[in-house]
ZAVOKOL-124464 format. One record per residue: residue in one letter; chain; x, y, z of N, C-alpha, C in turn. Coordinates in steps of 0.05 Angstrom, whole numbers. Layout:
+------+------+--------+--------+--------+--------+--------+--------+--------+--------+--------+
! code ! unit !    n.u !    n.v !    n.w !   ca.u !   ca.v !   ca.w !    c.u !    c.v !    c.w !
+------+------+--------+--------+--------+--------+--------+--------+--------+--------+--------+
!    a !    A !      X !      Y !      Z !      X !      Y !      Z !      X !      Y !      Z !
...
+------+------+--------+--------+--------+--------+--------+--------+--------+--------+--------+
***
This chain:
+------+------+--------+--------+--------+--------+--------+--------+--------+--------+--------+
! code ! unit !    n.u !    n.v !    n.w !   ca.u !   ca.v !   ca.w !    c.u !    c.v !    c.w !
+------+------+--------+--------+--------+--------+--------+--------+--------+--------+--------+
!    m !    A !     17 !    -24 !      0 !      0 !      0 !      0 !     17 !     25 !      0 !
!    g !    A !     37 !     26 !     18 !     55 !     48 !     20 !     71 !     51 !     -6 !
!    s !    A !     81 !     29 !    -17 !     96 !     31 !    -41 !     80 !     41 !    -65 !
!    s !    A !     54 !     33 !    -64 !     36 !     43 !    -86 !     32 !     73 !    -84 !
!    l !    A !     29 !     83 !    -60 !     25 !    112 !    -57 !     51 !    126 !    -65 !
!    l !    A !     74 !    114 !    -58 !     99 !    127 !    -65 !    103 !    128 !    -95 !
!    s !    A !     95 !    106 !   -108 !     98 !    105 !   -137 !     79 !    125 !   -150 !
!    t !    A !     56 !    128 !   -139 !     36 !    147 !   -150 !     47 !    176 !   -147 !
!    s !    A !     59 !    182 !   -123 !     69 !    209 !   -118 !     92 !    215 !   -137 !
!    r !    A !    109 !    194 !   -142 !    131 !    199 !   -160 !    121 !    205 !   -188 !
!    l !    A !    100 !    191 !   -195 !     88 !    195 !   -222 !     77 !    223 !   -225 !
!    l !    A !     63 !    232 !   -204 !     50 !    258 !   -205 !     70 !    281 !   -205 !
!    f !    A !     92 !    278 !   -189 !    111 !    300 !   -185 !    137 !    295 !   -200 !
!    s !    A !    137 !    280 !   -221 !    161 !    274 !   -236 !    170 !    299 !   -251 !
!    p !    A !    196 !    306 !   -250 !    206 !    331 !   -263 !    208 !    329 !   -293 !
!    t !    A !    206 !    305 !   -304 !    210 !    302 !   -333 !    190 !    318 !   -349 !
!    p !    A !    163 !    316 !   -344 !    145 !    332 !   -360 !    151 !    362 !   -359 !
!    n !    A !    160 !    372 !   -335 !    166 !    400 !   -334 !    189 !    408 !   -352 !
!    r !    A !    210 !    390 !   -354 !    232 !    396 !   -372 !    222 !    396 !   -401 !
!    e !    A !    203 !    378 !   -407 !    193 !    378 !   -434 !    177 !    403 !   -440 !
!    v !    A !    161 !    413 !   -421 !    146 !    437 !   -425 !    165 !    461 !   -428 !
!    r !    A !    186 !    462 !   -410 !    205 !    484 !   -412 !    219 !    483 !   -438 !
!    g !    A !    226 !    459 !   -447 !    240 !    456 !   -473 !    223 !    465 !   -496 !
!    c !    A !    198 !    458 !   -494 !    179 !    466 !   -516 !    176 !    496 !   -516 !
!    g !    A !    174 !    508 !   -491 !    171 !    538 !   -490 !    196 !    551 !   -500 !
!    s !    A !    220 !    540 !   -494 !    245 !    552 !   -503 !    246 !    551 !   -533 !
!    d !    A !    238 !    528 !   -545 !    238 !    526 !   -574 !    220 !    546 !   -587 !
!    l !    A !    196 !    550 !   -576 !    178 !    570 !   -587 !    190 !    599 !   -584 !
!    q !    A !    202 !    604 !   -561 !    214 !    630 !   -556 !    237 !    635 !   -576 !
!    n !    A !    254 !    614 !   -579 !    277 !    618 !   -598 !    267 !    622 !   -626 !
!    a !    A !    246 !    607 !   -634 !    236 !    611 !   -661 !    224 !    638 !   -665 !
!    f !    A !    211 !    648 !   -644 !    199 !    675 !   -646 !    220 !    696 !   -650 !
!    f !    A !    242 !    695 !   -634 !    263 !    715 !   -636 !    279 !    712 !   -662 !
!    r !    A !    282 !    687 !   -671 !    295 !    684 !   -697 !    279 !    697 !   -719 !
!    k !    A !    253 !    694 !   -718 !    235 !    707 !   -738 !    236 !    737 !   -735 !
!    l !    A !    237 !    747 !   -710 !    238 !    776 !   -705 !    264 !    787 !   -716 !
!    n !    A !    286 !    774 !   -711 !    312 !    783 !   -721 !    312 !    783 !   -751 !
!    l !    A !    300 !    763 !   -763 !    299 !    761 !   -792 !    283 !    785 !   -803 !
!    s !    A !    261 !    791 !   -790 !    244 !    814 !   -799 !    260 !    840 !   -796 !
!    r !    A !    275 !    842 !   -775 !    291 !    867 !   -772 !    312 !    869 !   -794 !
!    r !    A !    325 !    847 !   -800 !    345 !    848 !   -822 !    332 !    855 !   -848 !
!    d !    A !    308 !    844 !   -853 !    293 !    851 !   -878 !    287 !    881 !   -879 !
!    m !    A !    278 !    891 !   -855 !    271 !    920 !   -854 !    296 !    937 !   -858 !
!    g !    A !    319 !    928 !   -847 !    343 !    943 !   -851 !    352 !    944 !   -880 !
!    r !    A !    349 !    921 !   -893 !    356 !    920 !   -922 !    338 !    939 !   -938 !
!    s !    A !    312 !    938 !   -931 !    293 !    954 !   -945 !    298 !    984 !   -941 !
!    c !    A !    305 !    991 !   -916 !    310 !   1019 !   -910 !    335 !   1029 !   -924 !
!    r !    A !    356 !   1011 !   -924 !    381 !   1019 !   -938 !    376 !   1022 !   -968 !
!    h !    A !    359 !   1004 !   -979 !    353 !   1005 !  -1008 !    338 !   1031 !  -1014 !
!    n !    A !    318 !   1037 !   -997 !    302 !   1062 !  -1002 !    320 !   1087 !   -998 !
!    g !    A !    338 !   1086 !   -979 !    356 !   1108 !   -975 !    374 !   1113 !   -999 !
!    v !    A !    384 !   1092 !  -1011 !    401 !   1095 !  -1035 !    385 !   1106 !  -1058 !
!    v !    A !    360 !   1096 !  -1062 !    343 !   1106 !  -1083 !    337 !   1135 !  -1079 !
!    t !    A !    330 !   1143 !  -1054 !    324 !   1171 !  -1048 !    349 !   1189 !  -1053 !
!    a !    A !    372 !   1180 !  -1045 !    397 !   1195 !  -1049 !    402 !   1199 !  -1078 !
!    l !    A !    399 !   1178 !  -1094 !    403 !   1180 !  -1123 !    383 !   1199 !  -1136 !
!    f !    A !    358 !   1198 !  -1126 !    338 !   1216 !  -1137 !    344 !   1245 !  -1131 !
!    q !    A !    352 !   1250 !  -1106 !    359 !   1277 !  -1098 !    384 !   1287 !  -1112 !
!    f !    A !    403 !   1269 !  -1117 !    428 !   1277 !  -1130 !    422 !   1286 !  -1159 !
!    g !    A !    404 !   1272 !  -1172 !    398 !   1278 !  -1200 !    379 !   1302 !  -1203 !
!    k !    A !    365 !   1309 !  -1181 !    346 !   1331 !  -1183 !    360 !   1358 !  -1180 !
!    k !    A !    354 !   1376 !  -1198 !    366 !   1403 !  -1198 !    350 !   1421 !  -1179 !
!    s !    A !    365 !   1434 !  -1161 !    352 !   1453 !  -1142 !    345 !   1479 !  -1156 !
!    a !    A !    322 !   1490 !  -1150 !    313 !   1515 !  -1162 !    330 !   1538 !  -1153 !
!    p !    A !    338 !   1557 !  -1170 !    354 !   1580 !  -1161 !    338 !   1598 !  -1143 !
!    p !    A !    351 !   1611 !  -1124 !    336 !   1628 !  -1106 !    324 !   1652 !  -1121 !
!    k !    A !    299 !   1658 !  -1114 !    285 !   1679 !  -1127 !    294 !   1706 !  -1117 !
!    i !    A !    298 !   1725 !  -1136 !    307 !   1752 !  -1128 !    283 !   1767 !  -1118 !
!    k !    A !    286 !   1780 !  -1095 !    263 !   1794 !  -1083 !    257 !   1820 !  -1098 !
!    t !    A !    232 !   1828 !  -1096 !    224 !   1854 !  -1108 !    232 !   1877 !  -1090 !
!    v !    A !    243 !   1898 !  -1102 !    252 !   1921 !  -1086 !    236 !   1946 !  -1096 !
!    i !    A !    225 !   1961 !  -1077 !    211 !   1986 !  -1083 !    223 !   2008 !  -1066 !
!    p !    A !    240 !   2025 !  -1078 !    252 !   2047 !  -1062 !    230 !   2065 !  -1049 !
!    e !    A !    236 !   2074 !  -1026 !    217 !   2091 !  -1011 !    215 !   2118 !  -1024 !
!    p !    A !    191 !   2131 !  -1022 !    188 !   2158 !  -1033 !    205 !   2178 !  -1018 !
!    d !    A !    214 !   2199 !  -1032 !    231 !   2220 !  -1021 !    219 !   2247 !  -1029 !
!    y !    A !    212 !   2264 !  -1010 !    197 !   2289 !  -1015 !    216 !   2313 !  -1016 !
!    r !    A !    242 !   2309 !  -1017 !    260 !   2332 !  -1015 !    258 !   2350 !  -1039 !
!    i !    A !    257 !   2339 !  -1063 !    256 !   2356 !  -1087 !    231 !   2373 !  -1088 !
!    p !    A !    207 !   2361 !  -1084 !    183 !   2378 !  -1083 !    184 !   2399 !  -1061 !
!    a !    A !    195 !   2392 !  -1038 !    197 !   2411 !  -1017 !    215 !   2435 !  -1024 !
!    v !    A !    238 !   2429 !  -1037 !    256 !   2450 !  -1045 !    243 !   2468 !  -1066 !
!    l !    A !    229 !   2456 !  -1085 !    216 !   2472 !  -1106 !    194 !   2490 !  -1094 !
!    l !    A !    178 !   2479 !  -1077 !    156 !   2495 !  -1064 !    168 !   2517 !  -1047 !
!    g !    A !    190 !   2511 !  -1033 !    203 !   2531 !  -1017 !    215 !   2554 !  -1034 !
!    l !    A !    226 !   2546 !  -1057 !    237 !   2566 !  -1076 !    214 !   2583 !  -1087 !
!    a !    A !    192 !   2570 !  -1094 !    169 !   2585 !  -1104 !    159 !   2605 !  -1084 !
!    g !    A !    158 !   2596 !  -1059 !    149 !   2614 !  -1037 !    168 !   2638 !  -1034 !
!    g !    A !    194 !   2633 !  -1036 !    213 !   2655 !  -1034 !    211 !   2674 !  -1057 !
!    l !    A !    206 !   2664 !  -1081 !    203 !   2682 !  -1104 !    177 !   2698 !  -1102 !
!    a !    A !    156 !   2686 !  -1092 !    131 !   2700 !  -1088 !    134 !   2722 !  -1067 !
!    y !    A !    150 !   2716 !  -1046 !    154 !   2735 !  -1025 !    169 !   2760 !  -1035 !
!    t !    A !    187 !   2756 !  -1054 !    201 !   2778 !  -1066 !    185 !   2790 !  -1090 !
!    e !    A !    160 !   2783 !  -1092 !    142 !   2793 !  -1113 !    151 !   2786 !  -1141 !
!    n !    A !    165 !   2764 !  -1144 !    173 !   2754 !  -1170 !    153 !   2732 !  -1178 !
!    v !    A !    129 !   2741 !  -1184 !    107 !   2722 !  -1189 !    111 !   2706 !  -1214 !
!    l !    A !    122 !   2718 !  -1235 !    125 !   2704 !  -1261 !    144 !   2680 !  -1258 !
!    a !    A !    164 !   2682 !  -1240 !    182 !   2660 !  -1236 !    171 !   2640 !  -1216 !
!    s !    A !    157 !   2651 !  -1196 !    147 !   2633 !  -1175 !    125 !   2614 !  -1184 !
!    a !    A !    109 !   2623 !  -1203 !     86 !   2607 !  -1212 !     95 !   2580 !  -1225 !
!    p !    A !    112 !   2580 !  -1245 !    120 !   2554 !  -1257 !    136 !   2536 !  -1237 !
!    v !    A !    152 !   2549 !  -1220 !    167 !   2533 !  -1200 !    148 !   2520 !  -1180 !
!    g !    A !    128 !   2536 !  -1172 !    108 !   2525 !  -1153 !     92 !   2503 !  -1165 !
!    l !    A !     84 !   2506 !  -1191 !     68 !   2485 !  -1204 !     85 !   2459 !  -1208 !
!    l !    A !    110 !   2462 !  -1214 !    127 !   2439 !  -1217 !    131 !   2425 !  -1190 !
!    g !    A !    133 !   2441 !  -1168 !    135 !   2429 !  -1142 !    110 !   2414 !  -1134 !
!    l !    A !     87 !   2426 !  -1140 !     62 !   2412 !  -1134 !     58 !   2386 !  -1150 !
!    l !    A !     66 !   2387 !  -1176 !     65 !   2363 !  -1193 !     83 !   2341 !  -1182 !
!    l !    A !    107 !   2347 !  -1174 !    126 !   2327 !  -1164 !    116 !   2317 !  -1137 !
!    l !    A !    104 !   2335 !  -1121 !     93 !   2326 !  -1095 !     71 !   2305 !  -1099 !
!    f !    A !     54 !   2311 !  -1119 !     32 !   2292 !  -1125 !     44 !   2265 !  -1135 !
!    q !    A !     64 !   2267 !  -1153 !     76 !   2243 !  -1164 !     90 !   2226 !  -1143 !
!    t !    A !    102 !   2240 !  -1124 !    117 !   2226 !  -1103 !     98 !   2209 !  -1086 !
!    t !    A !     73 !   2218 !  -1083 !     54 !   2202 !  -1067 !     43 !   2178 !  -1082 !
!    r !    A !     46 !   2177 !  -1108 !     33 !   2155 !  -1123 !     51 !   2139 !  -1141 !
!    v !    A !     73 !   2150 !  -1151 !     90 !   2135 !  -1170 !    111 !   2119 !  -1155 !
!    r !    A !    115 !   2094 !  -1164 !    135 !   2077 !  -1152 !    151 !   2063 !  -1174 !
!    f !    A !    177 !   2061 !  -1168 !    195 !   2044 !  -1185 !    195 !   2016 !  -1172 !
!    v !    A !    187 !   1996 !  -1187 !    186 !   1969 !  -1177 !    207 !   1952 !  -1192 !
!    f !    A !    227 !   1943 !  -1176 !    248 !   1926 !  -1187 !    243 !   1897 !  -1180 !
!    d !    A !    233 !   1882 !  -1200 !    228 !   1853 !  -1195 !    252 !   1837 !  -1204 !
!    d !    A !    249 !   1811 !  -1208 !    272 !   1795 !  -1215 !    282 !   1798 !  -1243 !
!    k !    A !    265 !   1810 !  -1261 !    272 !   1812 !  -1289 !    274 !   1841 !  -1300 !
!    a !    A !    258 !   1859 !  -1288 !    255 !   1885 !  -1301 !    249 !   1907 !  -1281 !
!    l !    A !    253 !   1932 !  -1290 !    244 !   1956 !  -1276 !    217 !   1964 !  -1288 !
!    e !    A !    197 !   1968 !  -1270 !    171 !   1977 !  -1280 !    161 !   2000 !  -1263 !
!    v !    A !    149 !   2019 !  -1277 !    136 !   2042 !  -1263 !    107 !   2035 !  -1257 !
!    k !    A !    100 !   2037 !  -1232 !     72 !   2031 !  -1224 !     61 !   2054 !  -1207 !
!    v !    A !     35 !   2054 !  -1204 !     22 !   2077 !  -1190 !      3 !   2067 !  -1168 !
!    g !    A !      0 !   2083 !  -1148 !    -20 !   2078 !  -1127 !    -11 !   2058 !  -1106 !
!    e !    A !    -26 !   2056 !  -1085 !    -20 !   2038 !  -1063 !    -22 !   2009 !  -1071 !
!    e !    A !    -39 !   2003 !  -1091 !    -42 !   1976 !  -1101 !    -22 !   1969 !  -1123 !
!    l !    A !     -4 !   1988 !  -1129 !     16 !   1984 !  -1150 !      3 !   1975 !  -1176 !
!    d !    A !    -15 !   1992 !  -1186 !    -28 !   1987 !  -1212 !     -9 !   1993 !  -1234 !
!    e !    A !    -14 !   1982 !  -1258 !      2 !   1988 !  -1281 !     -2 !   2017 !  -1289 !
!    s !    A !     20 !   2029 !  -1298 !     19 !   2058 !  -1306 !     11 !   2062 !  -1335 !
!    g !    A !      6 !   2041 !  -1350 !     -3 !   2044 !  -1378 !     21 !   2050 !  -1396 !
!    e !    A !     15 !   2060 !  -1419 !     36 !   2066 !  -1439 !     51 !   2092 !  -1432 !
!    n !    A !     76 !   2093 !  -1440 !     92 !   2117 !  -1436 !     81 !   2139 !  -1453 !
!    v !    A !     75 !   2162 !  -1441 !     62 !   2184 !  -1457 !     81 !   2198 !  -1476 !
!    f !    A !    107 !   2194 !  -1472 !    126 !   2208 !  -1489 !    137 !   2191 !  -1512 !
!    v !    A !    144 !   2166 !  -1507 !    156 !   2149 !  -1527 !    139 !   2124 !  -1534 !
!    g !    A !    117 !   2121 !  -1520 !    100 !   2097 !  -1524 !    112 !   2072 !  -1512 !
!    g !    A !     96 !   2051 !  -1513 !    105 !   2026 !  -1501 !     99 !   2025 !  -1471 !
!    k !    A !    101 !   2001 !  -1461 !     96 !   1996 !  -1432 !    119 !   2007 !  -1415 !
!    n !    A !    112 !   2018 !  -1392 !    133 !   2028 !  -1374 !    145 !   2005 !  -1358 !
!    r !    A !    157 !   1987 !  -1373 !    171 !   1964 !  -1361 !    194 !   1957 !  -1380 !
!    w !    A !    218 !   1956 !  -1368 !    242 !   1951 !  -1384 !    260 !   1930 !  -1370 !
!    n !    A !    267 !   1910 !  -1386 !    284 !   1888 !  -1376 !    312 !   1899 !  -1371 !
!    y !    A !    324 !   1888 !  -1349 !    351 !   1897 !  -1343 !    371 !   1890 !  -1365 !
!    s !    A !    366 !   1868 !  -1379 !    384 !   1860 !  -1401 !    384 !   1880 !  -1424 !
!    s !    A !    364 !   1898 !  -1426 !    363 !   1917 !  -1447 !    376 !   1943 !  -1440 !
!    f !    A !    386 !   1946 !  -1415 !    398 !   1971 !  -1407 !    426 !   1974 !  -1420 !
!    v !    A !    431 !   1997 !  -1432 !    457 !   2003 !  -1444 !    474 !   2017 !  -1424 !
!    n !    A !    464 !   2038 !  -1412 !    478 !   2051 !  -1390 !    458 !   2068 !  -1374 !
!    w !    A !    466 !   2077 !  -1351 !    449 !   2093 !  -1334 !    466 !   2111 !  -1316 !
!    e !    A !    455 !   2133 !  -1306 !    468 !   2151 !  -1288 !    448 !   2163 !  -1269 !
!    i !    A !    459 !   2173 !  -1246 !    443 !   2189 !  -1227 !    457 !   2215 !  -1223 !
!    w !    A !    442 !   2237 !  -1227 !    453 !   2264 !  -1221 !    438 !   2277 !  -1198 !
!    w !    A !    451 !   2287 !  -1178 !    479 !   2284 !  -1172 !    482 !   2266 !  -1148 !
!    p !    A !    505 !   2254 !  -1143 !    506 !   2234 !  -1122 !    498 !   2244 !  -1094 !
!    n !    A !    507 !   2267 !  -1087 !    502 !   2277 !  -1060 !    473 !   2287 !  -1056 !
!    f !    A !    461 !   2296 !  -1077 !    433 !   2304 !  -1075 !    420 !   2296 !  -1102 !
!    p !    A !    411 !   2270 !  -1104 !    401 !   2260 !  -1129 !    376 !   2275 !  -1139 !
!    i !    A !    378 !   2285 !  -1164 !    356 !   2300 !  -1175 !    343 !   2285 !  -1199 !
!    l !    A !    361 !   2274 !  -1216 !    351 !   2260 !  -1240 !    364 !   2233 !  -1242 !
!    v !    A !    349 !   2213 !  -1252 !    360 !   2187 !  -1259 !    356 !   2184 !  -1289 !
!    y !    A !    377 !   2176 !  -1302 !    377 !   2172 !  -1331 !    384 !   2144 !  -1338 !
!    f !    A !    370 !   2132 !  -1358 !    379 !   2106 !  -1368 !    371 !   2104 !  -1397 !
!    k !    A !    387 !   2088 !  -1411 !    382 !   2083 !  -1440 !    378 !   2053 !  -1443 !
!    e !    A !    356 !   2045 !  -1458 !    350 !   2017 !  -1462 !    343 !   2012 !  -1491 !
!    t !    A !    346 !   1987 !  -1500 !    341 !   1979 !  -1528 !    315 !   1964 !  -1531 !
!    q !    A !    299 !   1963 !  -1510 !    274 !   1948 !  -1512 !    253 !   1964 !  -1528 !
!    t !    A !    251 !   1990 !  -1523 !    232 !   2007 !  -1537 !    240 !   2011 !  -1566 !
!    k !    A !    266 !   2017 !  -1570 !    277 !   2021 !  -1597 !    303 !   2005 !  -1600 !
!    p !    A !    307 !   1992 !  -1622 !    333 !   1977 !  -1625 !    357 !   1995 !  -1623 !
!    e !    A !    355 !   2020 !  -1633 !    377 !   2038 !  -1632 !    381 !   2051 !  -1604 !
!    g !    A !    362 !   2046 !  -1586 !    364 !   2056 !  -1559 !    345 !   2079 !  -1553 !
!    q !    A !    333 !   2078 !  -1530 !    314 !   2099 !  -1521 !    323 !   2110 !  -1494 !
!    v !    A !    325 !   2136 !  -1492 !    334 !   2149 !  -1467 !    310 !   2157 !  -1450 !
!    h !    A !    313 !   2154 !  -1424 !    292 !   2161 !  -1405 !    304 !   2179 !  -1383 !
!    f !    A !    289 !   2199 !  -1375 !    296 !   2215 !  -1352 !    273 !   2215 !  -1332 !
!    f !    A !    279 !   2211 !  -1306 !    259 !   2212 !  -1285 !    270 !   2229 !  -1262 !
!    p !    A !    253 !   2246 !  -1250 !    262 !   2259 !  -1226 !    265 !   2239 !  -1203 !
!    v !    A !    285 !   2242 !  -1187 !    290 !   2224 !  -1165 !    271 !   2231 !  -1142 !
!    i !    A !    247 !   2221 !  -1143 !    228 !   2225 !  -1121 !    226 !   2201 !  -1103 !
!    f !    A !    249 !   2185 !  -1103 !    252 !   2162 !  -1086 !    277 !   2164 !  -1070 !
!    n !    A !    281 !   2147 !  -1051 !    305 !   2146 !  -1035 !    329 !   2141 !  -1054 !
!    g !    A !    347 !   2161 !  -1056 !    368 !   2160 !  -1076 !    388 !   2137 !  -1071 !
!    k !    A !    394 !   2132 !  -1045 !    413 !   2110 !  -1038 !    401 !   2083 !  -1046 !
!    q !    A !    376 !   2079 !  -1039 !    363 !   2054 !  -1046 !    361 !   2050 !  -1076 !
!    l !    A !    355 !   2072 !  -1090 !    353 !   2071 !  -1119 !    380 !   2064 !  -1132 !
!    y !    A !    401 !   2076 !  -1122 !    427 !   2071 !  -1133 !    435 !   2042 !  -1128 !
!    d !    A !    432 !   2032 !  -1104 !    440 !   2005 !  -1097 !    426 !   1984 !  -1114 !
!    v !    A !    400 !   1987 !  -1118 !    385 !   1967 !  -1133 !    392 !   1969 !  -1163 !
!    m !    A !    397 !   1993 !  -1172 !    405 !   1996 !  -1200 !    432 !   1983 !  -1206 !
!    v !    A !    451 !   1986 !  -1187 !    477 !   1973 !  -1190 !    474 !   1943 !  -1190 !
!    e !    A !    456 !   1933 !  -1171 !    452 !   1904 !  -1169 !    439 !   1892 !  -1193 !
!    r !    A !    419 !   1906 !  -1204 !    403 !   1894 !  -1226 !    413 !   1902 !  -1254 !
!    a !    A !    423 !   1926 !  -1257 !    430 !   1936 !  -1284 !    460 !   1940 !  -1288 !
!    g !    A !    476 !   1933 !  -1268 !    505 !   1936 !  -1271 !    515 !   1963 !  -1260 !
!    p !    A !    541 !   1966 !  -1258 !    553 !   1990 !  -1246 !    548 !   2015 !  -1262 !
!    s !    A !    549 !   2038 !  -1249 !    547 !   2064 !  -1261 !    573 !   2079 !  -1257 !
!    k !    A !    577 !   2100 !  -1273 !    601 !   2117 !  -1270 !    599 !   2135 !  -1246 !
!    t !    A !    575 !   2140 !  -1236 !    572 !   2159 !  -1213 !    577 !   2144 !  -1187 !
!    s !    A !    584 !   2159 !  -1167 !    588 !   2148 !  -1140 !    561 !   2145 !  -1126 !
!    s !    A !    561 !   2131 !  -1104 !    536 !   2126 !  -1090 !    525 !   2152 !  -1078 !
!    p !    A !    499 !   2157 !  -1080 !    487 !   2180 !  -1066 !    490 !   2178 !  -1036 !
!    k !    A !    493 !   2200 !  -1023 !    496 !   2201 !   -994 !    473 !   2216 !   -982 !
+------+------+--------+--------+--------+--------+--------+--------+--------+--------+--------+
***
């Protein structure tokens, strides 16, 4: 009876089945990690392959050149102010015949200073008007649009550097033999000079101060 119970207890608590279970669990665990490592290697190969393809694509792709920003020189009221002051002085000395045309010119330039803008974009200089920068239409003196490509500029000058009064330039866009333009400098002279040098090439005059 005692030996039967002992044999039964040995059968129930035998360590062999546990080793088999542990062995089976270890096999499943090892298989799982082997599959996981294989998946990681596949992912690594795929990522390396995609990286090479992306690098080749980016190498062959041409980057776009940086866009040149649009520059609009600020208005300058010094010339209208000088003309109106001169007209007032002439009127004070009772020189009405001289003060009238000077005063009218001062008023005209004052009005133009408030509305006319030189717009330097990436390709051309264009004269525009108003706060919304509307097109100024055709040139009333020589015809054609008030827009000239920098590549058509033959030469240009600003008179005078220390107190800019006139800007002059000659272009071949309006006429093949060249068309001359004069504008009063009703803009910031330093800004105007700098952008003209940058877009249209150097001038013989020195920078306005």
